[in-house]
CHARMM internal coordinates of N, CA and C (Angstrom, degrees):
IC EDIT
DIST 1 N 1 CA 1.4601
DIST 1 CA 1 C 1.5238
ANGL 1 N 1 CA 1 C 109.43
DIST 1 C 2 N 1.3248
ANGL 1 CA 1 C 2 N 115.98
DIHE 1 N 1 CA 1 C 2 N 135.03
DIST 2 N 2 CA 1.4517
ANGL 1 C 2 N 2 CA 120.81
DIHE 1 CA 1 C 2 N 2 CA 178.99
DIST 2 CA 2 C 1.5229
ANGL 2 N 2 CA 2 C 109.96
DIHE 1 C 2 N 2 CA 2 C -82.07
DIST 2 C 3 N 1.3135
ANGL 2 CA 2 C 3 N 116.74
DIHE 2 N 2 CA 2 C 3 N 134.92
DIST 3 N 3 CA 1.4639
ANGL 2 C 3 N 3 CA 120.18
DIHE 2 CA 2 C 3 N 3 CA 177.03
DIST 3 CA 3 C 1.5201
ANGL 3 N 3 CA 3 C 111.08
DIHE 2 C 3 N 3 CA 3 C -92.10
DIST 3 C 4 N 1.3236
ANGL 3 CA 3 C 4 N 116.05
DIHE 3 N 3 CA 3 C 4 N -11.52
DIST 4 N 4 CA 1.4535
ANGL 3 C 4 N 4 CA 120.70
DIHE 3 CA 3 C 4 N 4 CA -179.29
DIST 4 CA 4 C 1.5235
ANGL 4 N 4 CA 4 C 108.63
DIHE 3 C 4 N 4 CA 4 C -141.57
DIST 4 C 5 N 1.3046
ANGL 4 CA 4 C 5 N 115.61
DIHE 4 N 4 CA 4 C 5 N 146.98
DIST 5 N 5 CA 1.4431
ANGL 4 C 5 N 5 CA 121.34
DIHE 4 CA 4 C 5 N 5 CA 177.38
DIST 5 CA 5 C 1.5177
ANGL 5 N 5 CA 5 C 107.32
DIHE 4 C 5 N 5 CA 5 C -120.01
DIST 5 C 6 N 1.3235
ANGL 5 CA 5 C 6 N 117.34
DIHE 5 N 5 CA 5 C 6 N 136.54
DIST 6 N 6 CA 1.4606
ANGL 5 C 6 N 6 CA 120.37
DIHE 5 CA 5 C 6 N 6 CA -177.48
DIST 6 CA 6 C 1.5234
ANGL 6 N 6 CA 6 C 110.55
DIHE 5 C 6 N 6 CA 6 C -63.73
DIST 6 C 7 N 1.3390
ANGL 6 CA 6 C 7 N 116.47
DIHE 6 N 6 CA 6 C 7 N 149.67
DIST 7 N 7 CA 1.4629
ANGL 6 C 7 N 7 CA 119.02
DIHE 6 CA 6 C 7 N 7 CA 177.15
DIST 7 CA 7 C 1.5256
ANGL 7 N 7 CA 7 C 112.30
DIHE 6 C 7 N 7 CA 7 C -55.75
DIST 7 C 8 N 1.3270
ANGL 7 CA 7 C 8 N 117.31
DIHE 7 N 7 CA 7 C 8 N -39.96
DIST 8 N 8 CA 1.4691
ANGL 7 C 8 N 8 CA 119.54
DIHE 7 CA 7 C 8 N 8 CA 179.35
DIST 8 CA 8 C 1.5202
ANGL 8 N 8 CA 8 C 111.51
DIHE 7 C 8 N 8 CA 8 C -60.82
DIST 8 C 9 N 1.3153
ANGL 8 CA 8 C 9 N 116.49
DIHE 8 N 8 CA 8 C 9 N -40.00
DIST 9 N 9 CA 1.4644
ANGL 8 C 9 N 9 CA 120.63
DIHE 8 CA 8 C 9 N 9 CA 179.20
DIST 9 CA 9 C 1.5365
ANGL 9 N 9 CA 9 C 110.49
DIHE 8 C 9 N 9 CA 9 C -66.84
DIST 9 C 10 N 1.3280
ANGL 9 CA 9 C 10 N 116.89
DIHE 9 N 9 CA 9 C 10 N -40.89
DIST 10 N 10 CA 1.4642
ANGL 9 C 10 N 10 CA 120.35
DIHE 9 CA 9 C 10 N 10 CA 178.95
DIST 10 CA 10 C 1.5293
ANGL 10 N 10 CA 10 C 111.23
DIHE 9 C 10 N 10 CA 10 C -65.13
DIST 10 C 11 N 1.3227
ANGL 10 CA 10 C 11 N 116.29
DIHE 10 N 10 CA 10 C 11 N -40.51
DIST 11 N 11 CA 1.4660
ANGL 10 C 11 N 11 CA 120.48
DIHE 10 CA 10 C 11 N 11 CA 177.59
DIST 11 CA 11 C 1.5244
ANGL 11 N 11 CA 11 C 109.58
DIHE 10 C 11 N 11 CA 11 C -61.50
DIST 11 C 12 N 1.3327
ANGL 11 CA 11 C 12 N 115.64
DIHE 11 N 11 CA 11 C 12 N -46.18
DIST 12 N 12 CA 1.4603
ANGL 11 C 12 N 12 CA 120.49
DIHE 11 CA 11 C 12 N 12 CA 178.72
DIST 12 CA 12 C 1.5346
ANGL 12 N 12 CA 12 C 110.63
DIHE 11 C 12 N 12 CA 12 C -58.65
DIST 12 C 13 N 1.3160
ANGL 12 CA 12 C 13 N 116.16
DIHE 12 N 12 CA 12 C 13 N -47.92
DIST 13 N 13 CA 1.4691
ANGL 12 C 13 N 13 CA 120.58
DIHE 12 CA 12 C 13 N 13 CA -178.28
DIST 13 CA 13 C 1.5270
ANGL 13 N 13 CA 13 C 111.07
DIHE 12 C 13 N 13 CA 13 C -62.92
DIST 13 C 14 N 1.3334
ANGL 13 CA 13 C 14 N 116.81
DIHE 13 N 13 CA 13 C 14 N -45.59
DIST 14 N 14 CA 1.4674
ANGL 13 C 14 N 14 CA 120.59
DIHE 13 CA 13 C 14 N 14 CA -179.78
DIST 14 CA 14 C 1.5272
ANGL 14 N 14 CA 14 C 110.45
DIHE 13 C 14 N 14 CA 14 C -61.95
DIST 14 C 15 N 1.3322
ANGL 14 CA 14 C 15 N 116.90
DIHE 14 N 14 CA 14 C 15 N -42.91
DIST 15 N 15 CA 1.4604
ANGL 14 C 15 N 15 CA 120.04
DIHE 14 CA 14 C 15 N 15 CA 179.50
DIST 15 CA 15 C 1.5217
ANGL 15 N 15 CA 15 C 111.90
DIHE 14 C 15 N 15 CA 15 C -66.85
DIST 15 C 16 N 1.3371
ANGL 15 CA 15 C 16 N 117.87
DIHE 15 N 15 CA 15 C 16 N -33.21
DIST 16 N 16 CA 1.4672
ANGL 15 C 16 N 16 CA 120.94
DIHE 15 CA 15 C 16 N 16 CA 175.91
DIST 16 CA 16 C 1.5297
ANGL 16 N 16 CA 16 C 110.10
DIHE 15 C 16 N 16 CA 16 C -64.60
DIST 16 C 17 N 1.3144
ANGL 16 CA 16 C 17 N 116.62
DIHE 16 N 16 CA 16 C 17 N -42.02
DIST 17 N 17 CA 1.4741
ANGL 16 C 17 N 17 CA 120.67
DIHE 16 CA 16 C 17 N 17 CA 176.22
DIST 17 CA 17 C 1.5259
ANGL 17 N 17 CA 17 C 108.78
DIHE 16 C 17 N 17 CA 17 C -61.29
DIST 17 C 18 N 1.3272
ANGL 17 CA 17 C 18 N 115.52
DIHE 17 N 17 CA 17 C 18 N -44.37
DIST 18 N 18 CA 1.4629
ANGL 17 C 18 N 18 CA 120.32
DIHE 17 CA 17 C 18 N 18 CA 178.36
DIST 18 CA 18 C 1.5122
ANGL 18 N 18 CA 18 C 112.21
DIHE 17 C 18 N 18 CA 18 C -59.16
DIST 18 C 19 N 1.3224
ANGL 18 CA 18 C 19 N 116.97
DIHE 18 N 18 CA 18 C 19 N -44.05
DIST 19 N 19 CA 1.4668
ANGL 18 C 19 N 19 CA 121.48
DIHE 18 CA 18 C 19 N 19 CA 179.46
DIST 19 CA 19 C 1.5200
ANGL 19 N 19 CA 19 C 110.54
DIHE 18 C 19 N 19 CA 19 C -59.65
DIST 19 C 20 N 1.3155
ANGL 19 CA 19 C 20 N 116.74
DIHE 19 N 19 CA 19 C 20 N -42.24
DIST 20 N 20 CA 1.4631
ANGL 19 C 20 N 20 CA 120.82
DIHE 19 CA 19 C 20 N 20 CA 179.27
DIST 20 CA 20 C 1.5320
ANGL 20 N 20 CA 20 C 110.37
DIHE 19 C 20 N 20 CA 20 C -60.33
DIST 20 C 21 N 1.3258
ANGL 20 CA 20 C 21 N 117.01
DIHE 20 N 20 CA 20 C 21 N -48.54
DIST 21 N 21 CA 1.4640
ANGL 20 C 21 N 21 CA 120.66
DIHE 20 CA 20 C 21 N 21 CA -175.05
DIST 21 CA 21 C 1.5314
ANGL 21 N 21 CA 21 C 113.28
DIHE 20 C 21 N 21 CA 21 C -79.17
DIST 21 C 22 N 1.3299
ANGL 21 CA 21 C 22 N 118.93
DIHE 21 N 21 CA 21 C 22 N -22.36
DIST 22 N 22 CA 1.4628
ANGL 21 C 22 N 22 CA 121.21
DIHE 21 CA 21 C 22 N 22 CA -176.94
DIST 22 CA 22 C 1.5158
ANGL 22 N 22 CA 22 C 112.79
DIHE 21 C 22 N 22 CA 22 C -60.41
DIST 22 C 23 N 1.3231
ANGL 22 CA 22 C 23 N 117.61
DIHE 22 N 22 CA 22 C 23 N -28.39
DIST 23 N 23 CA 1.4643
ANGL 22 C 23 N 23 CA 120.06
DIHE 22 CA 22 C 23 N 23 CA 179.26
DIST 23 CA 23 C 1.5259
ANGL 23 N 23 CA 23 C 111.83
DIHE 22 C 23 N 23 CA 23 C -64.74
DIST 23 C 24 N 1.3278
ANGL 23 CA 23 C 24 N 117.23
DIHE 23 N 23 CA 23 C 24 N -15.06
DIST 24 N 24 CA 1.4647
ANGL 23 C 24 N 24 CA 121.70
DIHE 23 CA 23 C 24 N 24 CA -179.80
DIST 24 CA 24 C 1.5337
ANGL 24 N 24 CA 24 C 112.38
DIHE 23 C 24 N 24 CA 24 C -90.83
DIST 24 C 25 N 1.3267
ANGL 24 CA 24 C 25 N 117.43
DIHE 24 N 24 CA 24 C 25 N -0.50
DIST 25 N 25 CA 1.4595
ANGL 24 C 25 N 25 CA 121.24
DIHE 24 CA 24 C 25 N 25 CA -177.57
DIST 25 CA 25 C 1.5270
ANGL 25 N 25 CA 25 C 110.16
DIHE 24 C 25 N 25 CA 25 C 87.03
DIST 25 C 26 N 1.3456
ANGL 25 CA 25 C 26 N 116.15
DIHE 25 N 25 CA 25 C 26 N 153.45
DIST 26 N 26 CA 1.4631
ANGL 25 C 26 N 26 CA 120.70
DIHE 25 CA 25 C 26 N 26 CA -173.77
DIST 26 CA 26 C 1.5300
ANGL 26 N 26 CA 26 C 112.86
DIHE 25 C 26 N 26 CA 26 C -59.64
DIST 26 C 27 N 1.3350
ANGL 26 CA 26 C 27 N 117.38
DIHE 26 N 26 CA 26 C 27 N -34.58
DIST 27 N 27 CA 1.4750
ANGL 26 C 27 N 27 CA 119.83
DIHE 26 CA 26 C 27 N 27 CA -178.84
DIST 27 CA 27 C 1.5284
ANGL 27 N 27 CA 27 C 112.00
DIHE 26 C 27 N 27 CA 27 C -57.89
DIST 27 C 28 N 1.3136
ANGL 27 CA 27 C 28 N 116.83
DIHE 27 N 27 CA 27 C 28 N -35.01
DIST 28 N 28 CA 1.4627
ANGL 27 C 28 N 28 CA 121.12
DIHE 27 CA 27 C 28 N 28 CA 179.39
DIST 28 CA 28 C 1.5185
ANGL 28 N 28 CA 28 C 112.44
DIHE 27 C 28 N 28 CA 28 C -100.07
DIST 28 C 29 N 1.3401
ANGL 28 CA 28 C 29 N 116.40
DIHE 28 N 28 CA 28 C 29 N -27.33
DIST 29 N 29 CA 1.4679
ANGL 28 C 29 N 29 CA 120.40
DIHE 28 CA 28 C 29 N 29 CA -175.86
DIST 29 CA 29 C 1.5218
ANGL 29 N 29 CA 29 C 111.59
DIHE 28 C 29 N 29 CA 29 C -64.09
DIST 29 C 30 N 1.3240
ANGL 29 CA 29 C 30 N 117.11
DIHE 29 N 29 CA 29 C 30 N -51.04
DIST 30 N 30 CA 1.4665
ANGL 29 C 30 N 30 CA 119.76
DIHE 29 CA 29 C 30 N 30 CA -175.08
DIST 30 CA 30 C 1.5311
ANGL 30 N 30 CA 30 C 111.51
DIHE 29 C 30 N 30 CA 30 C -60.57
DIST 30 C 31 N 1.3417
ANGL 30 CA 30 C 31 N 119.28
DIHE 30 N 30 CA 30 C 31 N -50.04
DIST 31 N 31 CA 1.4787
ANGL 30 C 31 N 31 CA 117.80
DIHE 30 CA 30 C 31 N 31 CA 177.06
DIST 31 CA 31 C 1.5290
ANGL 31 N 31 CA 31 C 112.82
DIHE 30 C 31 N 31 CA 31 C -62.79
DIST 31 C 32 N 1.3255
ANGL 31 CA 31 C 32 N 117.54
DIHE 31 N 31 CA 31 C 32 N -33.83
DIST 32 N 32 CA 1.4592
ANGL 31 C 32 N 32 CA 120.85
DIHE 31 CA 31 C 32 N 32 CA 178.83
DIST 32 CA 32 C 1.5177
ANGL 32 N 32 CA 32 C 111.92
DIHE 31 C 32 N 32 CA 32 C -65.32
DIST 32 C 33 N 1.3279
ANGL 32 CA 32 C 33 N 116.33
DIHE 32 N 32 CA 32 C 33 N -43.58
DIST 33 N 33 CA 1.4636
ANGL 32 C 33 N 33 CA 121.21
DIHE 32 CA 32 C 33 N 33 CA 178.10
DIST 33 CA 33 C 1.5303
ANGL 33 N 33 CA 33 C 109.61
DIHE 32 C 33 N 33 CA 33 C -63.59
DIST 33 C 34 N 1.3222
ANGL 33 CA 33 C 34 N 115.70
DIHE 33 N 33 CA 33 C 34 N -47.35
DIST 34 N 34 CA 1.4687
ANGL 33 C 34 N 34 CA 121.02
DIHE 33 CA 33 C 34 N 34 CA -179.93
DIST 34 CA 34 C 1.5179
ANGL 34 N 34 CA 34 C 110.78
DIHE 33 C 34 N 34 CA 34 C -56.68
DIST 34 C 35 N 1.3157
ANGL 34 CA 34 C 35 N 116.38
DIHE 34 N 34 CA 34 C 35 N -49.53
DIST 35 N 35 CA 1.4641
ANGL 34 C 35 N 35 CA 120.81
DIHE 34 CA 34 C 35 N 35 CA -177.07
DIST 35 CA 35 C 1.5249
ANGL 35 N 35 CA 35 C 111.23
DIHE 34 C 35 N 35 CA 35 C -65.73
DIST 35 C 36 N 1.3082
ANGL 35 CA 35 C 36 N 117.47
DIHE 35 N 35 CA 35 C 36 N -40.46
DIST 36 N 36 CA 1.4684
ANGL 35 C 36 N 36 CA 120.22
DIHE 35 CA 35 C 36 N 36 CA 179.91
DIST 36 CA 36 C 1.5285
ANGL 36 N 36 CA 36 C 110.85
DIHE 35 C 36 N 36 CA 36 C -61.53
DIST 36 C 37 N 1.3179
ANGL 36 CA 36 C 37 N 116.49
DIHE 36 N 36 CA 36 C 37 N -47.60
DIST 37 N 37 CA 1.4667
ANGL 36 C 37 N 37 CA 119.83
DIHE 36 CA 36 C 37 N 37 CA -179.50
DIST 37 CA 37 C 1.5257
ANGL 37 N 37 CA 37 C 110.34
DIHE 36 C 37 N 37 CA 37 C -65.42
DIST 37 C 38 N 1.3207
ANGL 37 CA 37 C 38 N 117.40
DIHE 37 N 37 CA 37 C 38 N -39.49
DIST 38 N 38 CA 1.4722
ANGL 37 C 38 N 38 CA 120.48
DIHE 37 CA 37 C 38 N 38 CA 178.55
DIST 38 CA 38 C 1.5276
ANGL 38 N 38 CA 38 C 111.06
DIHE 37 C 38 N 38 CA 38 C -61.96
DIST 38 C 39 N 1.3213
ANGL 38 CA 38 C 39 N 116.85
DIHE 38 N 38 CA 38 C 39 N -43.42
DIST 39 N 39 CA 1.4672
ANGL 38 C 39 N 39 CA 121.00
DIHE 38 CA 38 C 39 N 39 CA -175.35
DIST 39 CA 39 C 1.5276
ANGL 39 N 39 CA 39 C 114.48
DIHE 38 C 39 N 39 CA 39 C -78.41
DIST 39 C 40 N 1.3281
ANGL 39 CA 39 C 40 N 116.35
DIHE 39 N 39 CA 39 C 40 N -39.63
DIST 40 N 40 CA 1.4630
ANGL 39 C 40 N 40 CA 119.26
DIHE 39 CA 39 C 40 N 40 CA -166.15
DIST 40 CA 40 C 1.5196
ANGL 40 N 40 CA 40 C 116.06
DIHE 39 C 40 N 40 CA 40 C -110.15
DIST 40 C 41 N 1.3150
ANGL 40 CA 40 C 41 N 118.25
DIHE 40 N 40 CA 40 C 41 N -13.06
DIST 41 N 41 CA 1.4550
ANGL 40 C 41 N 41 CA 119.13
DIHE 40 CA 40 C 41 N 41 CA 179.79
DIST 41 CA 41 C 1.5218
ANGL 41 N 41 CA 41 C 110.46
DIHE 40 C 41 N 41 CA 41 C -92.23
DIST 41 C 42 N 1.3057
ANGL 41 CA 41 C 42 N 114.80
DIHE 41 N 41 CA 41 C 42 N 137.43
DIST 42 N 42 CA 1.4573
ANGL 41 C 42 N 42 CA 122.72
DIHE 41 CA 41 C 42 N 42 CA 174.69
DIST 42 CA 42 C 1.5382
ANGL 42 N 42 CA 42 C 108.93
DIHE 41 C 42 N 42 CA 42 C -59.47
DIST 42 C 43 N 1.3453
ANGL 42 CA 42 C 43 N 117.87
DIHE 42 N 42 CA 42 C 43 N 144.06
DIST 43 N 43 CA 1.4687
ANGL 42 C 43 N 43 CA 119.79
DIHE 42 CA 42 C 43 N 43 CA 179.52
DIST 43 CA 43 C 1.5300
ANGL 43 N 43 CA 43 C 113.69
DIHE 42 C 43 N 43 CA 43 C -53.27
DIST 43 C 44 N 1.3269
ANGL 43 CA 43 C 44 N 117.47
DIHE 43 N 43 CA 43 C 44 N -34.20
DIST 44 N 44 CA 1.4659
ANGL 43 C 44 N 44 CA 119.76
DIHE 43 CA 43 C 44 N 44 CA 178.58
DIST 44 CA 44 C 1.5199
ANGL 44 N 44 CA 44 C 111.27
DIHE 43 C 44 N 44 CA 44 C -66.88
DIST 44 C 45 N 1.3369
ANGL 44 CA 44 C 45 N 116.30
DIHE 44 N 44 CA 44 C 45 N -37.08
DIST 45 N 45 CA 1.4611
ANGL 44 C 45 N 45 CA 120.32
DIHE 44 CA 44 C 45 N 45 CA 177.58
DIST 45 CA 45 C 1.5288
ANGL 45 N 45 CA 45 C 109.97
DIHE 44 C 45 N 45 CA 45 C -66.35
DIST 45 C 46 N 1.3284
ANGL 45 CA 45 C 46 N 116.48
DIHE 45 N 45 CA 45 C 46 N -43.43
DIST 46 N 46 CA 1.4671
ANGL 45 C 46 N 46 CA 120.09
DIHE 45 CA 45 C 46 N 46 CA 178.49
DIST 46 CA 46 C 1.5280
ANGL 46 N 46 CA 46 C 110.45
DIHE 45 C 46 N 46 CA 46 C -61.64
DIST 46 C 47 N 1.3208
ANGL 46 CA 46 C 47 N 116.76
DIHE 46 N 46 CA 46 C 47 N -41.28
DIST 47 N 47 CA 1.4660
ANGL 46 C 47 N 47 CA 120.60
DIHE 46 CA 46 C 47 N 47 CA 179.24
DIST 47 CA 47 C 1.5315
ANGL 47 N 47 CA 47 C 110.39
DIHE 46 C 47 N 47 CA 47 C -62.49
DIST 47 C 48 N 1.3187
ANGL 47 CA 47 C 48 N 117.39
DIHE 47 N 47 CA 47 C 48 N -43.25
DIST 48 N 48 CA 1.4675
ANGL 47 C 48 N 48 CA 121.65
DIHE 47 CA 47 C 48 N 48 CA 179.89
DIST 48 CA 48 C 1.5286
ANGL 48 N 48 CA 48 C 111.97
DIHE 47 C 48 N 48 CA 48 C -64.44
DIST 48 C 49 N 1.3395
ANGL 48 CA 48 C 49 N 117.51
DIHE 48 N 48 CA 48 C 49 N -44.19
DIST 49 N 49 CA 1.4639
ANGL 48 C 49 N 49 CA 119.21
DIHE 48 CA 48 C 49 N 49 CA -177.96
DIST 49 CA 49 C 1.5240
ANGL 49 N 49 CA 49 C 110.09
DIHE 48 C 49 N 49 CA 49 C -70.26
DIST 49 C 50 N 1.3258
ANGL 49 CA 49 C 50 N 117.74
DIHE 49 N 49 CA 49 C 50 N -32.74
DIST 50 N 50 CA 1.4710
ANGL 49 C 50 N 50 CA 120.61
DIHE 49 CA 49 C 50 N 50 CA 176.41
DIST 50 CA 50 C 1.5267
ANGL 50 N 50 CA 50 C 110.56
DIHE 49 C 50 N 50 CA 50 C -66.85
DIST 50 C 51 N 1.3224
ANGL 50 CA 50 C 51 N 116.66
DIHE 50 N 50 CA 50 C 51 N -40.23
DIST 51 N 51 CA 1.4638
ANGL 50 C 51 N 51 CA 120.28
DIHE 50 CA 50 C 51 N 51 CA 176.86
DIST 51 CA 51 C 1.5275
ANGL 51 N 51 CA 51 C 109.73
DIHE 50 C 51 N 51 CA 51 C -62.26
DIST 51 C 52 N 1.3240
ANGL 51 CA 51 C 52 N 116.50
DIHE 51 N 51 CA 51 C 52 N -39.75
DIST 52 N 52 CA 1.4599
ANGL 51 C 52 N 52 CA 120.40
DIHE 51 CA 51 C 52 N 52 CA 178.22
DIST 52 CA 52 C 1.5296
ANGL 52 N 52 CA 52 C 110.00
DIHE 51 C 52 N 52 CA 52 C -64.74
DIST 52 C 53 N 1.3273
ANGL 52 CA 52 C 53 N 117.45
DIHE 52 N 52 CA 52 C 53 N -43.26
DIST 53 N 53 CA 1.4677
ANGL 52 C 53 N 53 CA 121.45
DIHE 52 CA 52 C 53 N 53 CA 178.32
DIST 53 CA 53 C 1.5310
ANGL 53 N 53 CA 53 C 109.98
DIHE 52 C 53 N 53 CA 53 C -59.70
DIST 53 C 54 N 1.3174
ANGL 53 CA 53 C 54 N 116.32
DIHE 53 N 53 CA 53 C 54 N -45.67
DIST 54 N 54 CA 1.4666
ANGL 53 C 54 N 54 CA 121.01
DIHE 53 CA 53 C 54 N 54 CA -178.91
DIST 54 CA 54 C 1.5255
ANGL 54 N 54 CA 54 C 111.98
DIHE 53 C 54 N 54 CA 54 C -66.06
DIST 54 C 55 N 1.3253
ANGL 54 CA 54 C 55 N 116.98
DIHE 54 N 54 CA 54 C 55 N -24.68
DIST 55 N 55 CA 1.4663
ANGL 54 C 55 N 55 CA 121.57
DIHE 54 CA 54 C 55 N 55 CA 178.23
DIST 55 CA 55 C 1.5336
ANGL 55 N 55 CA 55 C 111.53
DIHE 54 C 55 N 55 CA 55 C -86.88
DIST 55 C 56 N 1.3113
ANGL 55 CA 55 C 56 N 116.99
DIHE 55 N 55 CA 55 C 56 N 8.49
DIST 56 N 56 CA 1.4642
ANGL 55 C 56 N 56 CA 121.20
DIHE 55 CA 55 C 56 N 56 CA 177.74
DIST 56 CA 56 C 1.5154
ANGL 56 N 56 CA 56 C 114.31
DIHE 55 C 56 N 56 CA 56 C 122.42
DIST 56 C 57 N 1.3318
ANGL 56 CA 56 C 57 N 116.90
DIHE 56 N 56 CA 56 C 57 N -22.03
DIST 57 N 57 CA 1.4612
ANGL 56 C 57 N 57 CA 121.06
DIHE 56 CA 56 C 57 N 57 CA 175.62
DIST 57 CA 57 C 1.5149
ANGL 57 N 57 CA 57 C 115.51
DIHE 56 C 57 N 57 CA 57 C 66.69
DIST 57 C 58 N 1.3288
ANGL 57 CA 57 C 58 N 117.24
DIHE 57 N 57 CA 57 C 58 N 28.33
DIST 58 N 58 CA 1.4609
ANGL 57 C 58 N 58 CA 120.60
DIHE 57 CA 57 C 58 N 58 CA -178.67
DIST 58 CA 58 C 1.5271
ANGL 58 N 58 CA 58 C 110.98
DIHE 57 C 58 N 58 CA 58 C -54.05
DIST 58 C 59 N 1.3338
ANGL 58 CA 58 C 59 N 115.08
DIHE 58 N 58 CA 58 C 59 N 132.19
DIST 59 N 59 CA 1.4588
ANGL 58 C 59 N 59 CA 121.01
DIHE 58 CA 58 C 59 N 59 CA 176.63
DIST 59 CA 59 C 1.5175
ANGL 59 N 59 CA 59 C 115.15
DIHE 58 C 59 N 59 CA 59 C 91.30
DIST 59 C 60 N 1.3205
ANGL 59 CA 59 C 60 N 117.48
DIHE 59 N 59 CA 59 C 60 N -10.92
DIST 60 N 60 CA 1.4662
ANGL 59 C 60 N 60 CA 120.15
DIHE 59 CA 59 C 60 N 60 CA -179.84
DIST 60 CA 60 C 1.5283
ANGL 60 N 60 CA 60 C 110.25
DIHE 59 C 60 N 60 CA 60 C -83.20
DIST 60 C 61 N 1.3201
ANGL 60 CA 60 C 61 N 115.81
DIHE 60 N 60 CA 60 C 61 N 135.65
DIST 61 N 61 CA 1.4582
ANGL 60 C 61 N 61 CA 121.30
DIHE 60 CA 60 C 61 N 61 CA 176.60
DIST 61 CA 61 C 1.5311
ANGL 61 N 61 CA 61 C 110.07
DIHE 60 C 61 N 61 CA 61 C -65.51
DIST 61 C 62 N 1.3489
ANGL 61 CA 61 C 62 N 117.55
DIHE 61 N 61 CA 61 C 62 N 152.79
DIST 62 N 62 CA 1.4661
ANGL 61 C 62 N 62 CA 120.49
DIHE 61 CA 61 C 62 N 62 CA -176.94
DIST 62 CA 62 C 1.5356
ANGL 62 N 62 CA 62 C 114.93
DIHE 61 C 62 N 62 CA 62 C -54.21
DIST 62 C 63 N 1.3377
ANGL 62 CA 62 C 63 N 118.07
DIHE 62 N 62 CA 62 C 63 N -47.19
DIST 63 N 63 CA 1.4673
ANGL 62 C 63 N 63 CA 119.28
DIHE 62 CA 62 C 63 N 63 CA -179.72
DIST 63 CA 63 C 1.5263
ANGL 63 N 63 CA 63 C 111.77
DIHE 62 C 63 N 63 CA 63 C -65.45
DIST 63 C 64 N 1.3191
ANGL 63 CA 63 C 64 N 117.03
DIHE 63 N 63 CA 63 C 64 N -31.67
DIST 64 N 64 CA 1.4645
ANGL 63 C 64 N 64 CA 120.67
DIHE 63 CA 63 C 64 N 64 CA 177.61
DIST 64 CA 64 C 1.5280
ANGL 64 N 64 CA 64 C 109.35
DIHE 63 C 64 N 64 CA 64 C -67.51
DIST 64 C 65 N 1.3147
ANGL 64 CA 64 C 65 N 117.46
DIHE 64 N 64 CA 64 C 65 N -41.76
DIST 65 N 65 CA 1.4703
ANGL 64 C 65 N 65 CA 121.16
DIHE 64 CA 64 C 65 N 65 CA 176.98
DIST 65 CA 65 C 1.5330
ANGL 65 N 65 CA 65 C 111.01
DIHE 64 C 65 N 65 CA 65 C -58.35
DIST 65 C 66 N 1.3357
ANGL 65 CA 65 C 66 N 115.66
DIHE 65 N 65 CA 65 C 66 N -46.88
DIST 66 N 66 CA 1.4703
ANGL 65 C 66 N 66 CA 120.73
DIHE 65 CA 65 C 66 N 66 CA -179.82
DIST 66 CA 66 C 1.5273
ANGL 66 N 66 CA 66 C 110.06
DIHE 65 C 66 N 66 CA 66 C -62.85
DIST 66 C 67 N 1.3265
ANGL 66 CA 66 C 67 N 116.44
DIHE 66 N 66 CA 66 C 67 N -42.49
DIST 67 N 67 CA 1.4673
ANGL 66 C 67 N 67 CA 120.94
DIHE 66 CA 66 C 67 N 67 CA -179.82
DIST 67 CA 67 C 1.5239
ANGL 67 N 67 CA 67 C 111.48
DIHE 66 C 67 N 67 CA 67 C -63.91
DIST 67 C 68 N 1.3179
ANGL 67 CA 67 C 68 N 116.42
DIHE 67 N 67 CA 67 C 68 N -42.47
DIST 68 N 68 CA 1.4704
ANGL 67 C 68 N 68 CA 119.77
DIHE 67 CA 67 C 68 N 68 CA 179.33
DIST 68 CA 68 C 1.5276
ANGL 68 N 68 CA 68 C 110.84
DIHE 67 C 68 N 68 CA 68 C -66.58
DIST 68 C 69 N 1.3177
ANGL 68 CA 68 C 69 N 117.07
DIHE 68 N 68 CA 68 C 69 N -38.04
DIST 69 N 69 CA 1.4663
ANGL 68 C 69 N 69 CA 120.01
DIHE 68 CA 68 C 69 N 69 CA 176.80
DIST 69 CA 69 C 1.5268
ANGL 69 N 69 CA 69 C 109.87
DIHE 68 C 69 N 69 CA 69 C -62.61
DIST 69 C 70 N 1.3338
ANGL 69 CA 69 C 70 N 117.05
DIHE 69 N 69 CA 69 C 70 N -39.04
DIST 70 N 70 CA 1.4656
ANGL 69 C 70 N 70 CA 121.11
DIHE 69 CA 69 C 70 N 70 CA 178.39
DIST 70 CA 70 C 1.5303
ANGL 70 N 70 CA 70 C 110.27
DIHE 69 C 70 N 70 CA 70 C -67.11
DIST 70 C 71 N 1.3147
ANGL 70 CA 70 C 71 N 116.65
DIHE 70 N 70 CA 70 C 71 N -37.81
DIST 71 N 71 CA 1.4558
ANGL 70 C 71 N 71 CA 121.58
DIHE 70 CA 70 C 71 N 71 CA 179.60
DIST 71 CA 71 C 1.5178
ANGL 71 N 71 CA 71 C 110.97
DIHE 70 C 71 N 71 CA 71 C -65.61
DIST 71 C 72 N 1.3182
ANGL 71 CA 71 C 72 N 115.27
DIHE 71 N 71 CA 71 C 72 N -35.00
DIST 72 N 72 CA 1.4612
ANGL 71 C 72 N 72 CA 121.69
DIHE 71 CA 71 C 72 N 72 CA -179.37
DIST 72 CA 72 C 1.5297
ANGL 72 N 72 CA 72 C 111.04
DIHE 71 C 72 N 72 CA 72 C -64.64
DIST 72 C 73 N 1.3255
ANGL 72 CA 72 C 73 N 116.58
DIHE 72 N 72 CA 72 C 73 N -33.38
DIST 73 N 73 CA 1.4802
ANGL 72 C 73 N 73 CA 121.27
DIHE 72 CA 72 C 73 N 73 CA -176.30
DIST 73 CA 73 C 1.5020
ANGL 73 N 73 CA 73 C 114.09
DIHE 72 C 73 N 73 CA 73 C -87.22
END
COOR INIT
IC SEED 1 N 1 CA 1 C
IC BUILD
């Protein structure tokens, strides 16, 4: 079992979640992404992706950025 996931892998995973929810429109996509990451991502993964967002969030899709910002609050 991996105790850490690379930032590139987390970006890929977050964007895949975003792609899934984007078909529902932004009104539903952002809360869906937020809830999925809150429920299913390990706290260490959430901490890593938040650190990446705070460092500029390079590579993250727009709805994923909004969802992560909502998760942070």
